[in-house]
Every structure is written in C-alpha cells, then in structure tokens.
C-alpha positions, -999 to +999 in steps of 0.1 A: -151-258-150-133-257-183-095-259-186-092-222-196-113-211-166-092-232-143-060-218-157-073-182-154-083-188-118-050-203-109-031-175-127-052-148-110-047-163-076-009-164-082-009-128-094-028-117-063-004-135-040+025-122-060+012-087-054+011-094-017+047-106-018+059-078-040+044-051-017+060-066+014+093-070-006+093-033-014+090-024+023+116-049+032+142-039+006+135-001+006+121+007+041+135+043+040+113+050+010+081+030+017+079+033+054+085+070+051+057+073+026+034+055+050+044+077+079+039+108+058+005+096+048-005+093+084+010+127+091-017+141+067-043+127+090-027+146+119-026+178+098-062+175+086-074+168+122-056+197+137-071+220+110-107+208+116-128+224+143-149+192+146-120+167+146-095+186+166-084+167+198-095+177+232-069+199+250-066+195+288-051+228+298-036+213+329-004+212+307+010+246+298+042+262+287+064+290+300+085+302+271+117+322+271+114+337+236+122+368+216+096+388+235+111+378+268+144+393+257+127+426+248+109+427+281+139+419+302+163+438+279+187+410+285+196+382+260+214+361+286+196+344+315+216+336+346+206+310+371+193+336+395+166+343+369+156+306+368+157+306+406+132+335+407+109+318+382+110+286+402+101+305+434+073+324+416+058+292+401+059+275+435+041+305+449+015+302+421+009+267+434+017+249+402+018+211+406+049+203+385+077+224+371+096+207+342+127+226+331+138+216+296+174+224+305+205+205+315+226+225+340+256+203+334+281+222+354+284+249+381+283+285+370+291+308+399+285+304+436+258+331+441+236+320+411+241+283+418+232+287+454+200+306+445+190+279+420+196+251+444+178+268+472+148+277+451+146+241+437+149+226+472+121+248+486+097+243+456+099+205+459+083+199+425+110+208+400+124+183+374+155+189+353+168+172+323+196+148+315+207+132+283+216+097+270+229+087+237+202+062+227+217+031+211+205-003+201+219-033+219+245-041+192+257-005+193+260-002+230+297-010+231+304+025+218+299+040+253+325+060+269+333+060+306+314+084+327+325+100+360+323+080+393+300+108+406+276+103+377+277+066+380+268+068+417+239+092+410+225+070+382+229+039+404+210+056+432+182+068+410+175+037+389+139+026+387+127-006+404+099-014+380+081-047+373+092-062+340+072-090+324+092-100+294+124-093+276+136-057+274+167-064+253+150-045+224+148-013+245+173+014+237+205+014+257+215+047+273+251+057+268+273+086+275+250+103+301+250+141+305+236+150+339+225+181+357+253+189+383+250+169+414+241+195+440+211+207+419+201+172+409+200+160+445+175+186+456+153+184+425+123+161+424+141+141+399+159+139+365+146+124+333+164+121+299+154+146+273+168+125+245+146+118+215+147+094+185+134+106+152+119+083+125+136+075+092+126+108+077+137+129+107+102+135+121+096+131+158+065+108+160+073+087+191+093+088+223+110+060+242+095+062+277+122+040+293+158+031+285+182+005+298+215+016+314+239-008+331+211-034+333+186-010+350+157+011+338+156+049+336+126+071+327+123+099+302+118+135+314+081+136+307+074+100+320+092+106+353+071+137+359+037+123+349+042+092+371+048+114+401+019+136+392-004+106+390+010+092+423+024+061+406+056+049+424+082+029+405+071-004+419+036+001+404+050+005+368+045-028+349+064-032+316+053-057+290+079-051+263+065-047+228+030-044+243+022-021+272+034-001+302+008-001+329+006+026+356-012+008+385-037+028+405-030+061+388-048+090+403-048+127+395-046+151+425-081+155+439-096+124+423-113+099+446-109+066+426-076+054+412-075+034+380-049+017+358-035+035+328-023+012+300+001+028+276+007+009+243+044+007+233+065-010+206+094-033+212+118-004+217+096+011+244+084+039+222+050+054+227+033+071+197+027+107+206-008+119+199+000+155+191-030+178+197-019+203+171+006+229+163+027+248+189+001+274+195-026+249+205-014+246+241-014+276+265+018+296+266+030+322+291+060+345+288+090+338+309+095+375+316+060+379+328+063+350+353+097+363+364+083+398+372+051+386+387+065+387+422+069+425+419+031+430+423+010+412+449-022+416+431-007+403+399+007+374+418-027+365+430-040+366+394-012+343+383-019+319+411-055+317+401-044+311+365-017+285+371-027+267+403-025+230+398-009+232+364+019+211+349+043+237+336+070+231+310+097+258+310+119+260+279+138+283+256+122+289+222+142+317+208+144+323+170+174+303+158+173+278+186+187+244+178+162+226+199+137+225+170+125+197+148+096+185+126+065+167+139+034+155+120+017+189+123+047+213+121+079+214+101+096+235+128+084+227+163+102+234+197+111+200+210+100+209+245+065+205+230+072+169+223+075+163+261+044+183+269+024+163+243+037+130+258+024+142+292-009+153+277-013+119+258-008+099+290-028+123+312-058+122+288-052+085+279-057+094+243-032+068+231-026+060+195-027+023+187-010+006+158-023-027+146-003-058+154+014-077+126-012-104+127-040-078+125-024-061+095-019-094+078-055-103+083-067-070+068-043-073+038-055-109+030-091-098+033-085-070+008-068-094-015-098-118-013-121-089-023-098-081-052-098-117-063-136-119-062-138-087-082-114-100-108-135-132-112-169-115-115-163-083-135-148-072-168-116-053-169-133-019-166-156-031-138-126-047-121-105-016-123-133+007-110-140-018-082-104-021-072-100+017-071-133+019-051-119-007-026-086+012-023-105+045-018-128+029+007-099+015+026-082+049+029-116+063+041-119+037+068-083+042+078-089+079+082-121+074+102-105+050+125-077+075+131-100+104+137-126+086+159-107+058+176-070+068+175-063+036+156-035+036+130-037+013+101-010+008+075-019+030+046+006+027+018+014-011+017-022-023+013-028+004-014+004-006-032-006-042-029-040-036-045-025-014-072+000-042-080-028-067-081-049-046-104-021-038-128-008-074-130-043-089-135-051-063-162-018-070-179-025-107-178-060-102-192-046-080-220-020-105-229-045-134-228-070-114-249-043-106-274-033-142-276-069-152-280-074-126-307-043-139-325-056-175-323-090-164-334-075-145-363-054-174-374-085-197-372-105-173-392-078-170-418-081-207-425-118-202-434-122-167-446-104-143-470-080-118-453-103-089-460-133-107-445-112-117-415-104-080-408-141-071-409-150-100-386-124-090-360-137-054-362-173-066-360-175-100-343-213-099-346-209-107-383-206-143-371-237-150-352-239-176-325-272-190-337-283-200-372-298-178-400-315-187-432-298-173-463-295-180-500-259-191-505-239-210-532-222-241-520-192-258-537-179-293-530-147-306-546-126-337-542-097-355-560-108-383-583-094-418-574-073-402-546-074-433-524-063-457-553-033-434-562-021-429-526-025-464-513+012-472-518+025-437-508+042-428-475+021-406-451+046-377-453+044-378-491+006-378-490+006-349-466+029-329-488+008-334-519-025-325-501-010-294-485+002-282-518-032-288-534-053-273-506-030-243-504-036-235-541-073-242-539-078-220-507-059-191-524-084-193-553-114-194-529-102-164-510-096-146-543-133-146-549-142-139-512-154-174-505-155-191-471-138-225-466-162-245-445-141-276-440-116-300-454-127-337-456-098-360-465-090-350-501-122-330-504-133-295-494-165-276-489-168-239-497-197-215-497-202-180-510-225-151-498-216-152-461-205-138-437-198-109-462-230-105-482-224-110-520-252-103-544-233-123-572-223-152-550-233-178-576-212-161-603-182-159-579-185-196-571-185-206-608-155-184-614-138-201-585-145-235-599-131-226-633-099-212-617-096-243-596-097-266-626-072-244-644-049-246-614-053-283-611-041-287-647-009-268-637-004-290-607-010-322-627+017-312-652+041-306-623+033-338-604+034-360-635+069-346-642+079-356-607+063-390-610+034-383-588-003-389-594-022-374-624-045-353-604-081-346-615-109-331-594-147-332-594-167-301-585-204-298-575-222-264-572-257-256-559-274-223-550-303-224-526-315-214-491-295-229-462-290-224-425-257-207-417-241-200-383-220-214-355-229-250-349-216-276-325-211-280-287-199-256-260-165-271-263-162-268-301-181-247-325-178-245-363-192-218-386-209-239-412-240-243-434-267-269-432-297-280-453-307-300-483-290-276-507-257-286-491-265-323-496-274-317-532-241-299-539-222-329-525-242-353-546-235-332-577-198-334-569-198-371-564-217-378-597-199-353-619-181-367-650-143-366-653-135-332-642-107-319-661-129-303-688-125-268-674-100-258-700-127-260-727-152-239-707 
C-alpha cells in the first residue's frame, strides 16, 4: 500500500470515529434537542401504525372506559356530580358484573355525610373498586423537598406498602413525596389505592409510566399496576423486580384461564414501562356515564348492560371539554390522561411490550453501520459513496420501522442517522480538500513543463496527457551552457544555484512564449519539445524562433553577469524534427511526460557538437 493510500485510510477511519463521537457528543450536550427529535421520530411510527388498517395493534376490549363528558351533562341536566352519583354508578357496574372498577378520581376529603356514606357503602359492597392517590415523583437527590404528611396518611401508607421481591438496587426509582390520598374511610373499604402521578418526557409527551415508586424505603404501585396485578391474581410477594431490566409477575392468570404463566415487563432504571398505545382515544370502547347511571331504572336495559360489560375492566373518568387532565401522547396532541392508565393495563394484559435496545446493543449497531460506511468510502467514488451512505441510512430507517411494527422493538433513530450524515459530510469534505490540493500540486507541476495556456487545457481535459506512448512528429531542442563546469568549479553552491535559477527562469519563459514543453533540466542543460501536448502544425518554426530568442536573451544575461564579475555565459543549441514516442513514462511511483527515440538522441548530439553558440545575433 502506498503512503498516500495509507494516509487516506487512516484519515478516513479517524473521520468515521470522529462522527461517532460527534453524534454522541450532541446527544450528551443537547439532550433536550436530540433526544426529543428521536422520541418524535418514533412517535411518527405510532401515528403511522394507528392510521394503518394492517398495522393497527390488536385491541382486547376487556378494557373499556366510562366517561363523564359533555353529553353526560346534557343527559343528566346537571354539571356537578355528587358522590351519590358515583355511588350509584359503582352499584350499577357491580350489578353488571364487571371485574374491576378503576375511578380516576382522588376523593381527598369528606363532602357531606349522606353522599359520603352512600359512596363508602357502594364501594364496600362492590369489592372491586380502586381509587387514586398522588405522589410528587422526585429523583433521589430531590427527595429532601418532601413536606410532612399527616399521621393518618402515614399509617395508611405504612399499612398498604407492597412486600415485593427486589433483586438489585432500586435507588434510581422515583421517590414519592407529598402524598395526596383518598380519605381514609373510603380508602379502607376500597380494593386499594394506586398513584395516578405521571412523568412526561423532555418534550412534555407521556410515553412511559413508572409502575412502582419508593416511599419511606418501601415500594408502592401505580393505579393501573395495582389493579392489573389483582386482576391477574398476582399477589405482592410474587412481583419480582430487577431494576433497570424487568418486573416479573409470577404465575399470572386471567379469570377463567386454566394455566398460569409469568409475565415479564421490561422497565428502565427508573421503573418506567414504555406504553404501547393502541391508537387515539376513540380506539377503545367508551360508554357514557349518564347511561350507566340510569341503567338501573330499567331491568331489561340492566340485563343488556350486564351482557355488554360482564368481566370488563372499567376505567371511570371525567373527560369534559376544558378539563385539565389532558396531555399529549404519541398518537394524540390532546389525550385524556385516564387513557394512559387504560393503555398501561392493556399493554400488560396483552403482553405487547415495547422493548428498547440496551446500550451495548445500540453501540454494536452503530459500530456496524460505521463499518459499512467505511467500506463504502474505500470502495466507491464520492458520488457512489454518497448514494451508498444515503441508501444505508434509508435502509436503517426502514429496518427500524419494520422492527417497531412487527416486533415492538424500538431502535434509536436519530443518532445513527446523524452519525452517518456526519461521516458522509466529513469524508466528502476531506476528499474535496485532498482533490483540490492534488489539483494544485498537479497544476504547479504542469506549470514547470507547459505554458500556462496549455496547463489550463490539460486541467480541463486531462486525457490530453495519455498514460501510454504515442508516435508523433515533434521538434526537439537541447541546450546547455558551454564550459559551465570549468567556470563554476570555484564558486559556492548558493552562487551556482542563483545563476542557474536566473538562467533557467529566462529560458523557460521564452519556451512558454512559443508554446513549447520543458521536458527536463539536466544540470546546466535543458530539453524542450514542440508540437505536443497541444498540436502545432508549425512546431519546427516555433522551435527555431525559441532558439533565436534564447541566444538573444543569453547575450543580455552575459552582459549583466560580466558586469557583476560572473561567468561569460554562452550556450549551445541542437534542434531536430522527426517522429518520436511521446507520453507518460516511468514507474508507478514516478511518471514523467517525455519523448523517446533516435530523433531525441540526434538533437542532443547536434547540441554537443555545435560551434560556439553566441552567433544568434547575426541570424
């Protein structure tokens, strides 16, 4: 491998690695920008999937909603619900034989004795009602911001903490602070409480939910996780946590199923589960709160409702226009947040978990992509390399989307693409700079042999200088300084160099004036030919005129040098016109554009045997 190839390989490898570092640096320094871009790119997969009949996820209608919405107000002719209304809905849903009732409400304090008693009584008799509570979700280092909660709340939380199996360190889990709890009498007769608190991503979108949080050194479940564990008949002691990896529900079993099995939920280090949203709000079945409330007025209608809702997991929530309990998710910009909890339940129930690749897996893919880019850069021209890199980036996005659609696997989208774009741009820039430098070197080299006008033509049409030889009729000129060695024997090297440079500069200018090509300099001599690479029909005449002007110029130089005490310069010139071989000659390491043949030798002999040469003035 030549030195240039080795250097290009080394520089290319460094540029590829630099692109890898630069892409990771962008995500490290500006995560709010680049991580958000990546999340939004994946959101497009969710949106495309939800709009595609073929790709749309399966919906298990065991999970349904009962909504208190604008239509409910119109039907009830009452904007404000009291707790007696909720009590009646609880009784009706219990009569309809639903499996689970999840109320996306926090009844934080008592209202009035009659309504509270009705709600407590209905909840106690139903035996399957869950209410909400709230934590402020903090990281470990922020947990000192907690305020003191009431003794009653502390006792309830201590009594209801989960005794789960933890295999690992949970210090990265969120810490619950400042709890807000459904009032004690109602909480005590409910099936349980779970926190409704959510954590949005950097861009404010709800894509994941922490299934468990720490509070006072104990573990507490989210609203949806508490309900689904009970529904699947998984007690606390059969919940196994591997922080940063999985939560396993041992021997989970739906009502009516014969064989239990383990459900393994992937989580991140904060205990978050990615929510596999099945689509927009309308995708799940929705029933009107007012219709459920009034169902008990008609026995036949009640039987119809029972047939419709028997065995269902029902999420009851308020979704009025202007409600504050709304937020963006991947498929909707405005989505009732009770739907986040129902989608969590659905994801666990159907075991349609989204899996993000681990750091080591992402690193392997990125390095593999870089290796492909490196191979493309070494094998193809700039255009082929650019098209190949764009094809690899497009193929990667295609594979990423297919893995999402068909295996629920989430690959990083933006960073690998940015990395490949960085690599492509930097390699193309390096190639451009290198080519420009090579062109400049090439141009300067040509300028030492060819006239400026010919150099421009050669650069525009490099094929003018063929790699092989061609037979052409050319005129060759040899010249040297008579008795140069004798005169310069006592001179200093720097002095000799200065004289020769002055002489050759003048001679080359004359040669270029007549469109000649300087083949080479040989000590104090020079070889020139006319008629190539730019064809010249009068190349012999041009060569003779060059020789005349050279002799005239030498006379001027001799007068100057003699005045300075330097050598009395005289030159000899030999000229011959004949057929020669012209082209790039030499080895792969060094080529020279030159002429070969007996005509060249004859011109050199004519020069060496010519008489004293300063007779040009008399021509």
